[in-house]
N, C-alpha and C positions, 0 to 999 in steps of 0.2 A: 135871221138870227145866225150869227157867226159861231164857229166852234169856240172861239174865245169867250163869247157871251153864254154859250150853252153849258159849258163845263162847270162854271160856278153855280148855275142853277141846279144842275145834277148833284153837285157836291153839297149844296145847302139842303136839298131834298133828302139825300142819304143821311146827312148828319142829323137832321130833324127827326127822322124816323128810327134812328138807332135807339136801343133801350138802355145802354150804360155808357158812362163817360169813357171807359176804357175802349169800348167798341167804337165810339165816335172818333177817338184819336186814331185807332187802327185804320178805319175807313178813310179818314182825312189823309193820312200818310200814304196809303195805297193809291188813292186817286191822283195824288201829286207825284207819283213815281215817274221818273223820266227814262226808264229802261226802254229797250227796243220794242217790247210788246205794247207798252203804253203809247209809244210814239206811233206805232202801226195803227192802233185803235183810234187814236186822235186823228190820224190821216184819213181813215175810213169814215169817221163821223164828219170830219171837215168836208170831204168830198160829197157826202150825202146831203149835208146842209147846203153847200154851194150849188149842187145840181138839183136841189129841191126834191130829193128822192122821197117816195112814199114808204119805202121799206129797204132794209139791208138784208141780203141773203148771204149766208156763209155755207158753202157746200164743201164737204170733206171727201176727197177721192182717195184712191190708193197711194198716190204720189204727191198730189198738190191740194191746196185749199183754194177754192175759187170764191172771190168776193164779188158779189153783184149788187147793183143798185137798181131798184125798180121805181119807175115813175109811171103811175097808173098801170097800163098793161105792157109797158116797154121795159125790158130787163137788159142791162148792159154790164159786162164784166169790167171791173175797174182794176183788179190785180189778181195775181195767182202766186201767192207766196208758197214756200215749200211746206209740206205736211208736218215737218218737225215743229212748226209754231202752233199747230192746231190746238193742242191741249192747253197750252199757256194762254192763247188768245181767248178760248172759250171760258177758261177759269177766270180770266180777268173780267170778262163781260158779266159772268155770274157774280163775282165779288162786287162790282160796281152796282149791280142790280139788287144786291143783298139776297142772292139766291144761294142755296146749298151747292156744294161742289159735287 
């Protein structure tokens, strides 16, 4: 399953589960955002799908964010973006997952 194939499934799932038309439109617009955080998250998910990762780990340190992919018991760092993106990245994940901030 490629990222290109996975995102529409996620989008459909989120749209189906929302309670109001206004919220459906907001979720749809946010998922299709092309900003730097959206692109970063798409890259993380794309790498996870390509490498058949069993999970994605986001570790926030004092100065950096470490993104790791786990495949069974093997964990590998795929990127270390600056800590300044941590809050935005986590909020984006929560928004897509329909979680509270």
